[in-house]
All heavy atoms as an XYZ file, in Angstrom:
1028
protein
N     169.119     33.007     27.413
C     170.202     33.203     28.378
C     170.589     34.668     28.383
O     170.754     35.280     27.330
C     171.404     32.328     28.035
C     172.538     32.546     28.995
S     173.910     31.419     28.783
C     173.444     30.178     29.956
N     170.745     35.221     29.568
C     171.125     36.621     29.711
C     172.625     36.791     29.501
O     173.409     35.914     29.858
C     170.800     37.116     31.113
C     169.345     37.319     31.336
C     169.117     37.792     32.740
N     168.030     38.772     32.689
C     167.557     39.335     33.770
N     168.063     39.082     34.961
N     166.580     40.191     33.665
N     172.979     37.922     28.981
C     174.383     38.288     28.805
C     174.841     39.029     30.068
O     174.092     39.842     30.635
C     174.507     39.193     27.589
C     175.918     39.571     27.235
C     175.954     40.319     25.929
N     174.955     41.403     25.923
C     175.270     42.687     25.814
N     176.490     43.066     25.623
N     174.332     43.601     25.861
N     176.050     38.762     30.531
C     176.608     39.413     31.699
C     177.783     40.278     31.242
O     178.695     39.811     30.553
C     177.117     38.367     32.700
C     177.702     38.882     34.006
C     176.662     39.629     34.827
C     178.271     37.716     34.816
N     177.738     41.544     31.612
C     178.796     42.483     31.258
C     179.318     43.182     32.494
O     178.654     43.213     33.536
C     178.304     43.560     30.258
O     177.254     44.308     30.870
C     177.809     42.928     28.967
N     180.477     43.750     32.364
C     181.043     44.575     33.433
C     181.658     45.808     32.780
O     182.232     45.744     31.703
C     182.080     43.803     34.271
C     183.277     43.383     33.443
C     182.530     44.591     35.476
N     181.512     46.921     33.444
C     182.139     48.144     32.984
C     182.462     49.010     34.196
O     181.672     49.070     35.136
N     183.609     49.599     34.202
C     183.962     50.478     35.323
C     185.057     51.450     34.872
O     185.791     51.186     33.927
C     184.402     49.690     36.545
C     185.658     48.858     36.376
S     186.113     47.895     37.838
C     184.817     46.684     37.881
N     185.095     52.576     35.567
C     186.168     53.544     35.318
C     187.434     53.007     35.993
O     187.409     52.633     37.159
C     185.823     54.891     35.918
C     184.670     55.557     35.202
O     184.472     55.359     34.012
N     183.893     56.338     35.924
N     188.509     52.947     35.228
C     189.788     52.455     35.721
C     190.878     53.404     35.263
O     190.874     53.820     34.099
C     190.083     51.025     35.182
C     191.403     50.511     35.676
C     188.953     50.058     35.543
N     191.771     53.731     36.147
C     192.889     54.603     35.776
C     193.853     53.831     34.868
O     193.800     52.599     34.790
C     193.621     55.098     37.028
O     194.267     54.012     37.682
N     194.723     54.533     34.181
C     195.664     53.888     33.287
C     196.583     52.921     34.009
O     197.062     51.961     33.432
C     196.515     54.945     32.561
C     195.760     55.763     31.517
C     196.668     56.849     30.945
C     195.234     54.882     30.407
N     196.795     53.149     35.319
C     197.645     52.223     36.056
C     196.836     51.168     36.812
O     197.330     50.482     37.679
C     198.585     52.974     36.997
C     197.884     53.955     37.925
O     196.658     54.150     37.789
O     198.544     54.534     38.792
N     195.538     51.025     36.467
C     194.743     49.908     36.958
C     193.956     50.119     38.238
O     193.447     49.152     38.806
N     193.831     51.331     38.700
C     193.088     51.579     39.944
C     191.658     51.977     39.648
O     191.371     52.691     38.707
C     193.752     52.685     40.774
C     195.037     52.231     41.392
C     196.268     52.440     40.757
C     195.057     51.573     42.620
C     197.458     52.011     41.323
C     196.224     51.128     43.190
C     197.423     51.352     42.529
O     198.592     50.936     43.094
N     190.717     51.497     40.506
C     189.302     51.880     40.388
C     188.950     52.956     41.406
O     187.893     53.574     41.291
C     188.378     50.675     40.583
O     188.603     50.102     41.853
C     188.605     49.652     39.480
N     189.782     53.169     42.412
C     189.524     54.148     43.457
C     190.822     54.800     43.889
O     191.901     54.185     43.805
C     188.846     53.497     44.660
N     190.716     56.024     44.359
C     191.841     56.732     44.936
C     192.018     56.262     46.387
O     191.179     55.516     46.898
C     191.597     58.238     44.881
N     193.093     56.660     47.051
C     193.266     56.281     48.453
C     192.008     56.589     49.264
O     191.323     57.582     49.027
C     194.455     57.129     48.909
C     195.257     57.301     47.651
C     194.228     57.452     46.567
N     191.680     55.698     50.205
C     190.491     55.849     51.007
C     189.220     55.443     50.290
O     188.122     55.816     50.677
N     189.375     54.668     49.206
C     188.232     54.198     48.393
C     187.434     55.345     47.764
O     186.255     55.216     47.480
C     187.302     53.300     49.199
C     187.920     51.952     49.503
O     188.788     51.519     48.726
O     187.527     51.334     50.509
N     188.096     56.456     47.524
C     187.457     57.622     46.903
C     187.248     57.355     45.419
O     188.202     57.140     44.680
C     188.328     58.870     47.104
C     187.789     60.098     46.417
O     186.582     60.133     46.103
O     188.570     61.042     46.214
N     185.994     57.416     44.985
C     185.673     57.214     43.575
C     185.540     58.531     42.825
O     185.273     58.542     41.619
C     184.359     56.436     43.443
C     184.362     55.030     44.018
C     182.987     54.402     43.931
C     185.397     54.158     43.335
N     185.734     59.665     43.507
C     185.545     60.963     42.886
C     186.603     61.355     41.884
O     186.446     62.339     41.170
N     187.666     60.590     41.768
C     188.734     60.925     40.822
C     188.274     60.781     39.384
O     188.804     61.423     38.497
C     189.952     60.009     41.026
C     189.672     58.576     40.658
C     189.180     57.606     41.474
C     189.772     57.986     39.360
N     189.000     56.442     40.782
C     189.358     56.654     39.466
C     190.182     58.463     38.116
C     189.336     55.775     38.396
C     190.168     57.570     37.033
C     189.752     56.254     37.188
N     187.285     59.976     39.137
C     186.919     59.609     37.765
C     185.689     60.344     37.248
O     184.785     59.708     36.724
N     185.626     61.661     37.418
C     184.468     62.406     36.905
C     184.486     62.358     35.387
O     185.458     62.797     34.751
C     184.503     63.865     37.416
C     183.354     64.656     36.834
C     184.467     63.892     38.940
N     183.426     61.807     34.777
C     183.444     61.610     33.330
C     183.167     62.892     32.566
O     182.484     63.786     33.042
C     182.327     60.592     33.097
C     181.381     60.782     34.243
C     182.243     61.232     35.398
N     183.672     62.945     31.358
C     183.332     64.022     30.428
C     181.845     63.884     30.069
O     181.230     62.869     30.348
C     184.183     63.901     29.149
O     183.817     62.702     28.460
N     181.296     64.905     29.425
C     179.895     64.817     29.013
C     179.651     63.624     28.104
O     178.640     62.933     28.223
C     179.473     66.104     28.298
C     179.362     67.297     29.246
O     179.317     67.078     30.469
O     179.344     68.433     28.745
N     180.598     63.375     27.189
C     180.448     62.259     26.260
C     180.484     60.920     26.986
O     179.652     60.039     26.712
C     181.559     62.300     25.211
C     181.484     61.218     24.183
C     182.601     61.274     23.154
O     183.563     62.053     23.327
O     182.539     60.514     22.169
N     181.403     60.737     27.929
C     181.461     59.484     28.671
C     180.248     59.344     29.584
O     179.713     58.262     29.730
C     182.761     59.403     29.482
C     182.960     58.125     30.294
C     182.887     56.873     29.423
C     184.278     58.190     31.041
N     179.823     60.449     30.177
C     178.638     60.388     31.043
C     177.433     59.921     30.245
O     176.631     59.106     30.718
C     178.376     61.751     31.654
C     177.351     61.715     32.754
C     177.687     61.315     34.037
C     176.044     62.051     32.498
C     176.740     61.261     35.030
C     175.077     61.992     33.487
C     175.436     61.598     34.762
N     177.282     60.406     29.020
C     176.164     59.977     28.168
C     176.283     58.484     27.840
O     175.275     57.768     27.806
C     176.093     60.797     26.876
C     174.893     60.473     26.015
C     173.573     60.798     26.733
O     173.374     61.912     27.207
N     172.694     59.804     26.853
N     177.509     58.009     27.627
C     177.710     56.590     27.366
C     177.235     55.763     28.554
O     176.547     54.752     28.371
C     179.192     56.324     27.067
C     179.469     54.909     26.703
C     179.403     54.345     25.472
C     179.872     53.849     27.612
N     179.719     52.997     25.549
C     180.009     52.672     26.839
C     180.094     53.790     28.970
C     180.396     51.464     27.408
C     180.478     52.567     29.536
C     180.619     51.432     28.753
N     177.604     56.171     29.781
C     177.156     55.460     30.971
C     175.643     55.507     31.103
O     174.991     54.518     31.456
C     177.814     56.004     32.227
C     179.214     55.557     32.443
C     180.343     56.308     32.380
C     179.654     54.222     32.744
N     181.450     55.530     32.620
C     181.051     54.236     32.824
C     179.004     53.006     32.917
C     181.789     53.123     33.127
C     179.748     51.892     33.212
C     181.130     51.937     33.306
N     175.047     56.655     30.804
C     173.612     56.791     30.891
C     172.901     55.854     29.903
O     171.926     55.204     30.250
C     173.204     58.261     30.628
O     171.823     58.428     30.819
N     173.405     55.790     28.689
C     172.818     54.894     27.703
C     172.961     53.438     28.141
O     172.072     52.624     27.929
C     173.465     55.095     26.324
C     173.130     56.449     25.722
O     172.167     57.108     26.176
O     173.842     56.856     24.774
N     174.090     53.125     28.746
C     174.320     51.748     29.251
C     173.299     51.399     30.328
O     172.731     50.314     30.316
C     175.751     51.644     29.770
C     176.133     50.258     30.211
C     177.587     50.258     30.711
N     177.964     48.976     31.237
C     178.724     48.096     30.604
N     179.216     48.381     29.402
N     179.026     46.941     31.145
N     173.081     52.329     31.268
C     172.091     52.090     32.323
C     170.712     51.916     31.720
O     169.945     51.052     32.126
C     172.125     53.250     33.337
C     170.903     53.241     34.226
C     173.388     53.177     34.193
N     170.385     52.722     30.699
C     169.095     52.614     30.061
C     168.862     51.287     29.364
O     167.729     50.864     29.183
N     169.934     50.611     28.977
C     169.830     49.331     28.261
C     170.016     48.122     29.162
O     169.938     46.989     28.722
C     170.880     49.288     27.133
N     170.297     48.348     30.454
C     170.569     47.262     31.386
C     169.267     46.663     31.901
O     168.396     47.395     32.385
C     171.426     47.757     32.567
O     172.697     48.188     32.056
C     171.655     46.676     33.597
N     169.148     45.347     31.806
C     167.965     44.661     32.312
C     168.003     44.427     33.801
O     166.984     44.425     34.480
N     169.214     44.259     34.353
C     169.391     44.032     35.796
C     170.811     44.444     36.171
O     171.761     43.949     35.559
C     169.137     42.568     36.149
C     169.346     42.152     37.599
C     168.359     42.881     38.528
C     169.195     40.629     37.760
N     170.932     45.318     37.152
C     172.249     45.728     37.644
C     172.595     44.933     38.892
O     171.766     44.780     39.801
C     172.263     47.222     37.959
N     173.800     44.389     38.914
C     174.297     43.614     40.035
C     175.363     44.431     40.748
O     176.386     44.765     40.133
C     174.893     42.290     39.550
C     174.024     41.464     38.615
C     174.768     40.215     38.143
C     172.708     41.095     39.264
N     175.129     44.768     42.002
C     176.055     45.621     42.746
C     176.684     44.886     43.902
O     176.007     44.116     44.598
C     175.326     46.822     43.347
C     175.047     47.923     42.363
C     173.822     48.056     41.740
C     176.039     48.863     42.069
C     173.580     49.079     40.838
C     175.788     49.887     41.164
C     174.564     49.979     40.558
O     174.319     50.990     39.671
N     177.962     45.161     44.148
C     178.588     44.814     45.399
C     178.249     45.902     46.414
O     177.813     46.988     46.052
N     178.438     45.588     47.679
C     178.026     46.515     48.743
C     178.670     47.894     48.653
O     177.989     48.918     48.784
C     178.325     45.897     50.116
C     177.939     46.847     51.279
C     178.523     46.416     52.605
N     179.965     46.174     52.591
C     180.891     47.135     52.715
N     180.565     48.394     52.821
N     182.177     46.806     52.706
N     179.955     47.946     48.455
C     180.631     49.260     48.491
C     180.176     50.170     47.361
O     179.893     51.349     47.599
C     182.145     49.089     48.473
C     182.659     48.548     49.792
C     184.149     48.595     49.917
N     184.803     47.942     48.768
C     186.064     47.652     48.711
N     186.848     47.940     49.716
N     186.582     47.069     47.669
N     180.080     49.657     46.147
C     179.619     50.509     45.056
C     178.139     50.861     45.260
O     177.710     51.966     44.986
C     179.840     49.862     43.698
C     179.484     50.745     42.499
C     180.245     52.081     42.542
C     179.726     50.021     41.205
N     177.351     49.919     45.761
C     175.952     50.179     46.038
C     175.836     51.359     47.025
O     175.019     52.251     46.827
C     175.244     48.956     46.598
C     173.865     49.307     47.101
C     173.475     49.412     48.399
C     172.738     49.653     46.287
N     172.161     49.788     48.448
C     171.675     49.952     47.175
C     172.510     49.734     44.928
C     170.416     50.319     46.743
C     171.254     50.107     44.481
C     170.226     50.405     45.382
N     176.612     51.322     48.088
C     176.525     52.406     49.081
C     176.840     53.763     48.434
O     176.205     54.775     48.747
C     177.455     52.136     50.256
C     176.947     51.019     51.141
C     177.921     50.586     52.220
O     179.085     51.044     52.225
O     177.501     49.800     53.103
N     177.824     53.785     47.549
C     178.171     55.035     46.863
C     177.044     55.499     45.942
O     176.611     56.659     45.984
C     179.470     54.857     46.058
O     180.531     54.520     46.966
C     179.827     56.117     45.278
N     176.565     54.583     45.114
C     175.526     54.947     44.147
C     174.207     55.308     44.823
O     173.562     56.293     44.487
C     175.298     53.788     43.159
C     176.510     53.436     42.324
S     177.020     54.753     41.213
C     175.791     54.570     39.926
N     173.798     54.521     45.818
C     172.517     54.737     46.465
C     172.497     55.950     47.393
O     171.420     56.423     47.769
C     172.057     53.489     47.218
O     172.920     53.228     48.317
N     173.667     56.470     47.723
C     173.692     57.680     48.540
C     173.534     58.936     47.688
O     173.291     60.013     48.217
C     175.014     57.760     49.322
O     176.108     58.016     48.462
N     173.642     58.815     46.374
C     173.583     59.993     45.509
C     172.437     59.945     44.479
O     171.661     60.905     44.374
C     174.927     60.166     44.779
C     174.923     61.324     43.848
N     174.968     62.609     44.290
C     174.861     61.380     42.489
C     174.929     63.442     43.238
N     174.875     62.713     42.151
N     172.342     58.875     43.697
C     171.480     58.882     42.523
C     169.978     58.857     42.766
O     169.220     59.340     41.925
C     171.902     57.784     41.561
C     173.202     58.142     40.918
C     174.421     57.546     41.127
C     173.462     59.246     40.041
N     175.393     58.214     40.422
C     174.814     59.256     39.734
C     172.647     60.221     39.480
C     175.396     60.215     38.895
C     173.203     61.173     38.643
C     174.564     61.153     38.366
N     169.484     58.343     43.887
C     168.023     58.377     44.063
C     167.414     59.785     44.038
O     166.273     59.943     43.624
C     167.811     57.717     45.437
C     168.958     56.771     45.532
C     170.129     57.531     44.925
N     168.174     60.772     44.441
C     167.656     62.146     44.465
C     168.490     63.123     43.657
O     168.311     64.336     43.762
C     167.539     62.658     45.910
O     168.848     62.626     46.512
C     166.581     61.802     46.730
N     169.409     62.629     42.876
C     170.333     63.504     42.134
C     169.592     64.445     41.189
O     170.052     65.577     40.951
C     171.373     62.692     41.394
N     168.479     64.012     40.645
C     167.741     64.864     39.706
C     167.044     66.025     40.424
O     166.585     66.956     39.769
C     166.748     64.035     38.910
C     165.752     63.295     39.779
O     166.096     62.943     40.915
O     164.628     63.056     39.303
N     166.957     65.999     41.724
C     166.325     67.057     42.501
C     167.312     68.033     43.096
O     166.925     68.988     43.784
C     165.476     66.436     43.589
C     164.417     65.479     43.073
C     163.904     64.559     44.142
O     163.997     64.845     45.332
N     163.363     63.422     43.719
N     168.612     67.834     42.867
C     169.631     68.676     43.453
C     169.759     69.982     42.676
O     169.660     69.975     41.450
C     170.992     67.945     43.462
C     170.984     66.648     44.241
C     170.541     66.841     45.687
O     170.991     67.757     46.366
N     169.658     65.994     46.155
N     170.005     71.088     43.370
C     170.228     72.360     42.673
C     171.406     72.219     41.683
O     172.430     71.630     42.022
C     170.566     73.336     43.782
C     170.090     72.695     45.035
C     170.132     71.219     44.812
N     171.230     72.714     40.497
C     172.296     72.686     39.518
C     172.428     71.382     38.764
O     173.378     71.234     37.976
N     171.517     70.439     38.967
C     171.588     69.174     38.217
C     171.445     69.468     36.731
O     170.549     70.210     36.327
C     170.516     68.220     38.696
N     172.331     68.901     35.960
C     172.284     69.106     34.513
C     171.222     68.192     33.894
O     170.823     67.193     34.521
C     173.639     68.795     33.870
O     173.895     67.366     34.004
C     174.784     69.597     34.526
N     170.785     68.473     32.675
C     169.826     67.556     32.007
C     170.360     66.123     31.934
O     169.586     65.178     32.112
C     169.648     68.189     30.632
C     169.887     69.649     30.839
C     170.971     69.684     31.898
N     171.663     65.984     31.693
C     172.241     64.631     31.596
C     172.202     63.922     32.973
O     171.903     62.727     33.037
C     173.690     64.699     31.095
N     172.446     64.649     34.040
C     172.377     64.055     35.374
C     170.957     63.690     35.736
O     170.699     62.651     36.355
C     172.967     65.016     36.414
C     174.452     65.186     36.275
C     174.982     66.350     37.096
O     174.268     67.322     37.381
N     176.250     66.278     37.476
N     170.007     64.518     35.336
C     168.593     64.234     35.609
C     168.170     62.974     34.869
O     167.522     62.093     35.443
C     167.733     65.455     35.200
C     168.002     66.618     36.157
C     166.245     65.085     35.192
C     167.436     67.949     35.712
N     168.557     62.860     33.617
C     168.223     61.665     32.822
C     168.850     60.417     33.445
O     168.188     59.384     33.575
C     168.684     61.839     31.385
C     168.421     60.631     30.525
C     168.978     60.763     29.116
O     169.848     61.618     28.868
O     168.534     60.002     28.258
N     170.133     60.507     33.810
C     170.802     59.351     34.396
C     170.123     58.927     35.693
O     169.883     57.739     35.917
C     172.288     59.670     34.639
C     173.039     58.514     35.196
C     173.666     57.608     34.332
C     173.122     58.264     36.564
C     174.343     56.511     34.831
C     173.812     57.169     37.071
C     174.427     56.308     36.201
O     175.086     55.213     36.698
N     169.819     59.909     36.554
C     169.175     59.588     37.835
C     167.859     58.866     37.627
O     167.562     57.873     38.312
C     168.964     60.857     38.642
N     167.080     59.303     36.674
C     165.796     58.654     36.409
C     166.002     57.246     35.858
O     165.302     56.313     36.249
C     164.967     59.503     35.443
C     164.486     60.776     36.110
C     163.710     61.652     35.191
N     163.302     62.861     35.908
C     162.922     63.973     35.339
N     162.896     64.051     34.013
N     162.580     65.014     36.066
N     166.937     57.092     34.938
C     167.243     55.773     34.388
C     167.735     54.839     35.505
O     167.366     53.667     35.575
C     168.275     55.847     33.288
C     167.734     56.399     32.000
C     168.841     56.513     30.951
N     168.268     56.773     29.653
C     168.989     56.905     28.547
N     170.314     56.775     28.593
N     168.404     57.127     27.404
N     168.620     55.364     36.349
C     169.181     54.553     37.416
C     168.109     54.084     38.399
O     168.067     52.931     38.794
C     170.287     55.341     38.157
C     171.021     54.501     39.141
C     172.112     53.707     38.891
C     170.733     54.350     40.535
N     172.504     53.058     40.055
C     171.678     53.439     41.061
C     169.793     54.879     41.389
C     171.701     53.065     42.401
C     169.787     54.499     42.725
C     170.738     53.600     43.208
N     167.220     54.997     38.773
C     166.130     54.622     39.693
C     165.227     53.546     39.096
O     164.761     52.655     39.795
C     165.283     55.842     40.051
C     165.792     56.624     41.212
C     164.737     57.559     41.765
N     164.070     58.355     40.734
C     164.435     59.550     40.338
N     165.489     60.127     40.857
N     163.738     60.195     39.417
N     164.952     53.643     37.784
C     164.048     52.715     37.138
C     164.657     51.360     36.846
O     163.936     50.379     36.659
C     163.547     53.306     35.808
C     162.631     54.509     35.997
O     162.146     54.717     37.133
O     162.427     55.236     35.017
N     165.982     51.267     36.829
C     166.657     50.017     36.506
C     166.548     49.027     37.676
O     166.806     49.389     38.821
C     168.144     50.337     36.234
C     169.031     49.161     35.994
S     170.756     49.680     35.719
C     171.127     50.560     37.230
N     166.145     47.780     37.405
C     166.136     46.775     38.461
C     167.555     46.517     38.975
O     168.495     46.459     38.198
C     165.573     45.514     37.776
C     164.890     46.020     36.545
C     165.640     47.245     36.132
N     167.668     46.415     40.318
C     168.988     46.283     40.917
C     168.982     45.156     41.958
O     168.009     44.934     42.654
C     169.365     47.599     41.598
C     169.527     48.767     40.648
C     169.718     50.074     41.338
C     168.498     50.858     41.683
N     167.516     51.121     40.665
N     170.135     44.489     42.038
C     170.374     43.396     42.992
C     171.686     43.720     43.699
O     172.681     44.032     43.035
C     170.465     42.089     42.236
C     170.525     40.806     43.010
C     169.203     40.576     43.736
C     170.760     39.649     42.034
N     171.680     43.670     45.025
C     172.881     43.975     45.803
C     173.350     42.710     46.512
O     172.547     42.053     47.173
C     172.604     45.096     46.829
C     173.837     45.372     47.672
C     172.110     46.360     46.129
N     174.643     42.417     46.378
C     175.242     41.278     47.055
C     176.048     41.785     48.235
O     176.944     42.600     48.071
C     176.175     40.523     46.094
C     175.439     39.857     44.977
C     175.226     40.487     43.778
C     174.944     38.550     45.145
C     174.559     39.873     42.743
C     174.258     37.924     44.123
C     174.073     38.587     42.922
N     175.692     41.320     49.437
C     176.418     41.729     50.622
C     176.186     40.722     51.737
O     175.071     40.254     51.953
C     175.962     43.108     51.099
O     176.592     43.447     52.317
N     177.259     40.427     52.451
C     177.141     39.564     53.629
C     177.123     40.387     54.910
O     176.958     39.826     55.991
C     178.301     38.560     53.681
O     179.528     39.256     53.745
N     177.259     41.708     54.787
C     177.313     42.564     55.972
C     176.161     43.558     56.076
O     176.019     44.235     57.093
C     178.646     43.371     56.005
O     178.718     44.175     54.833
C     179.829     42.426     56.076
N     175.327     43.637     55.047
C     174.219     44.555     55.028
C     172.940     43.765     55.271
O     172.766     42.682     54.705
C     174.116     45.296     53.675
O     175.344     46.003     53.483
C     172.971     46.266     53.624
N     172.005     44.316     56.055
C     170.770     43.583     56.349
C     169.579     44.067     55.507
O     168.571     43.379     55.422
C     170.439     43.677     57.833
O     170.288     45.042     58.231
N     169.680     45.258     54.924
C     168.582     45.790     54.118
C     169.112     46.833     53.149
O     170.093     47.537     53.441
C     167.511     46.386     55.004
N     168.451     46.950     51.995
C     168.775     47.983     51.008
C     167.460     48.568     50.509
O     166.457     47.872     50.436
C     169.620     47.443     49.818
C     170.993     46.992     50.273
C     168.906     46.336     49.096
N     167.457     49.834     50.160
C     166.284     50.482     49.586
C     166.419     50.562     48.095
O     167.498     50.922     47.600
C     166.135     51.909     50.161
C     165.707     51.919     51.612
O     164.998     51.005     52.044
O     166.118     52.857     52.334
N     165.390     50.201     47.384
C     165.401     50.340     45.931
C     166.057     49.197     45.186
O     166.303     49.301     44.004
N     166.346     48.101     45.891
C     167.003     46.947     45.258
C     166.651     45.704     46.054
O     166.166     45.790     47.178
C     168.507     47.140     45.208
N     166.948     44.549     45.477
C     166.811     43.284     46.190
C     168.173     42.906     46.754
O     169.198     43.061     46.081
C     166.307     42.214     45.235
C     166.048     40.867     45.928
C     165.292     39.907     45.055
N     165.996     39.468     43.877
C     166.712     38.337     43.811
N     166.848     37.544     44.862
N     167.290     38.000     42.689
N     168.212     42.429     47.967
C     169.441     42.065     48.646
C     169.633     40.553     48.604
O     168.710     39.788     48.882
C     169.399     42.523     50.103
C     170.583     42.146     50.990
C     171.864     42.820     50.495
C     170.304     42.517     52.434
N     170.873     40.121     48.268
C     171.262     38.733     48.323
C     172.433     38.670     49.304
O     173.472     39.311     49.124
C     171.717     38.191     46.929
C     172.263     36.775     47.059
C     170.548     38.238     45.952
N     172.262     37.864     50.359
C     173.303     37.788     51.398
C     174.186     36.563     51.247
O     175.212     36.467     51.901
C     172.659     37.762     52.791
O     171.746     36.674     52.883
C     171.917     39.067     53.070
N     173.814     35.649     50.373
C     174.627     34.438     50.172
C     175.692     34.631     49.103
O     175.968     35.751     48.653
N     176.272     33.528     48.688
C     177.334     33.523     47.680
C     176.790     34.061     46.357
O     175.774     33.607     45.842
C     177.822     32.068     47.519
C     179.036     31.964     46.619
O     179.506     32.984     46.069
O     179.501     30.817     46.431
N     177.498     35.036     45.798
C     177.068     35.697     44.573
C     177.151     34.777     43.350
O     176.292     34.856     42.472
C     177.928     36.932     44.327
N     178.130     33.927     43.279
C     178.362     33.123     42.066
C     177.174     32.218     41.734
O     176.702     32.247     40.576
C     179.687     32.342     42.156
C     179.813     31.337     41.020
C     180.849     33.326     42.134
N     176.626     31.440     42.666
C     175.462     30.628     42.291
C     174.250     31.460     41.857
O     173.530     31.082     40.948
C     175.143     29.823     43.563
C     176.397     29.844     44.353
C     177.082     31.142     44.014
N     174.060     32.599     42.503
C     172.913     33.445     42.156
C     173.105     34.066     40.760
O     172.180     34.098     39.949
C     172.693     34.542     43.194
C     171.533     35.442     42.909
C     170.176     34.758     42.941
O     170.058     33.574     43.330
O     169.174     35.422     42.560
N     174.301     34.543     40.450
C     174.553     35.093     39.124
C     174.436     34.004     38.073
O     173.866     34.222     36.983
C     175.937     35.774     39.059
C     175.974     36.990     39.993
C     176.280     36.190     37.628
C     177.366     37.598     40.186
N     174.935     32.814     38.363
C     174.811     31.672     37.441
C     173.336     31.382     37.149
O     172.950     31.187     36.006
C     175.508     30.438     38.034
O     176.886     30.746     38.268
C     175.407     29.261     37.085
N     172.519     31.379     38.190
C     171.092     31.114     38.024
C     170.433     32.244     37.211
O     169.662     31.981     36.277
C     170.403     31.042     39.389
C     168.924     30.690     39.317
C     168.236     30.810     40.672
N     168.131     32.182     41.118
C     167.261     33.077     40.626
N     166.458     32.747     39.632
N     167.192     34.295     41.127
N     170.772     33.475     37.514
C     170.175     34.612     36.796
C     170.537     34.600     35.308
O     169.743     35.002     34.470
C     170.629     35.925     37.422
C     170.041     36.238     38.802
C     170.808     37.372     39.452
C     168.551     36.536     38.694
N     171.744     34.134     35.000
C     172.156     34.071     33.595
C     171.281     33.142     32.777
O     171.125     33.335     31.573
C     173.613     33.632     33.480
C     174.601     34.737     33.712
C     176.019     34.308     33.372
C     176.137     34.118     31.892
N     177.482     33.870     31.397
N     170.710     32.118     33.414
C     169.883     31.157     32.667
C     168.485     31.683     32.366
O     167.772     31.104     31.575
C     169.744     29.820     33.441
O     168.998     30.041     34.655
C     171.114     29.227     33.760
N     168.084     32.757     33.026
C     166.755     33.314     32.832
C     166.681     34.155     31.562
O     167.687     34.621     31.051
C     166.382     34.205     34.025
C     166.227     33.471     35.328
C     165.875     34.387     36.474
O     165.946     35.624     36.308
O     165.520     33.876     37.535
N     165.469     34.362     31.114
C     165.235     35.321     30.022
C     165.290     36.724     30.599
O     165.026     36.929     31.772
C     163.863     35.087     29.393
C     163.800     33.773     28.622
O     164.844     33.336     28.107
O     162.685     33.202     28.543
N     165.628     37.672     29.752
C     165.647     39.047     30.183
C     166.786     39.802     29.540
O     167.604     39.236     28.818
N     166.801     41.092     29.827
C     167.829     41.961     29.273
C     169.184     41.679     29.898
O     169.314     40.897     30.847
N     170.214     42.325     29.371
C     171.571     42.099     29.875
C     171.708     42.501     31.334
O     171.041     43.394     31.814
C     172.440     42.957     28.960
C     171.527     43.940     28.337
C     170.159     43.326     28.319
N     172.603     41.777     32.011
C     172.937     42.095     33.390
C     174.304     42.794     33.392
O     175.183     42.407     32.625
C     173.020     40.828     34.244
C     171.721     40.072     34.331
S     171.816     38.662     35.467
C     173.126     37.678     34.768
N     174.447     43.771     34.265
C     175.701     44.507     34.324
C     176.227     44.451     35.758
O     175.491     44.748     36.716
C     175.466     45.971     33.917
C     176.744     46.705     33.641
O     177.652     46.093     33.022
O     176.852     47.875     34.011
N     177.474     44.043     35.915
C     178.116     43.932     37.223
C     178.709     45.274     37.593
O     179.466     45.866     36.810
C     179.218     42.854     37.225
C     179.946     42.833     38.560
C     178.646     41.499     36.901
N     178.405     45.746     38.801
C     178.995     46.975     39.314
C     179.770     46.673     40.583
O     179.216     46.152     41.532
N     181.037     47.016     40.584
C     181.869     46.811     41.747
C     183.014     45.850     41.422
O     182.785     44.771     40.874
N     184.215     46.255     41.763
C     185.400     45.477     41.411
C     185.452     44.113     42.088
O     185.813     43.124     41.460
C     186.656     46.289     41.757
N     185.062     44.040     43.359
C     185.120     42.756     44.062
C     184.117     41.772     43.487
O     184.445     40.604     43.256
C     184.874     42.962     45.569
O     185.841     43.900     46.061
C     184.975     41.669     46.349
N     182.913     42.239     43.205
C     181.891     41.354     42.611
C     182.294     40.954     41.207
O     182.139     39.797     40.829
C     180.532     42.083     42.613
C     179.361     41.288     42.081
C     179.142     40.005     42.903
C     178.098     42.158     42.087
N     182.809     41.891     40.437
C     183.270     41.574     39.076
C     184.377     40.524     39.118
O     184.386     39.594     38.298
C     183.751     42.845     38.364
N     185.308     40.664     40.046
C     186.402     39.689     40.134
C     185.871     38.308     40.479
O     186.335     37.302     39.900
C     187.409     40.149     41.209
N     184.888     38.197     41.361
C     184.313     36.896     41.708
C     183.635     36.282     40.490
O     183.787     35.075     40.242
C     183.324     37.049     42.851
N     182.900     37.082     39.724
C     182.235     36.565     38.538
C     183.267     36.118     37.476
O     183.081     35.089     36.833
C     181.309     37.645     37.946
N     184.335     36.875     37.332
C     185.357     36.502     36.343
C     186.083     35.237     36.773
O     186.341     34.367     35.921
C     186.345     37.670     36.136
C     185.756     38.778     35.302
S     186.959     40.021     34.900
C     186.411     41.352     35.924
N     186.432     35.101     38.045
C     187.093     33.900     38.529
C     186.229     32.660     38.293
O     186.749     31.565     38.040
C     187.440     34.023     40.017
C     188.712     34.775     40.294
C     189.156     34.617     41.755
N     188.129     35.021     42.711
C     187.966     36.251     43.176
N     188.731     37.235     42.780
N     187.015     36.508     44.062
N     184.903     32.844     38.372
C     183.979     31.725     38.176
C     183.691     31.456     36.709
O     182.949     30.538     36.383
C     182.678     31.994     38.913
N     184.284     32.243     35.827
C     184.082     32.045     34.394
C     182.748     32.523     33.877
O     182.273     32.096     32.826
N     182.108     33.404     34.616
C     180.786     33.876     34.198
C     180.873     35.008     33.216
O     179.890     35.374     32.588
C     179.993     34.346     35.447
C     179.729     33.252     36.473
C     179.074     33.844     37.711
C     178.824     32.174     35.862
């Protein structure tokens, strides 16, 4: 049985995004960035909600090729690209670099948990909340 985890940057007052869904407020220190990179390297399958997927997929596929990319950013980008990803969305018709699930996330996550494989990590507050409400 696979283990399901969730991790996200949250402000002390409980917010995951600034007004306008801006995620740029939470730029991690080098130490925290390395922690996230190690987590991605150990993830067997990443489960994304649409909004976080759009943010991540607009930057990380080519982040290692950007001028001024640090060694840590290059390593993270490569780990992120190599990590298997699943995107849950009822409004998106296609995603690049991941498998898309358009139906209810809870039955699919429940099914995935019964499979063999590395740990699964939930990305996105809405998807994480659905998994937590379902007791997953």
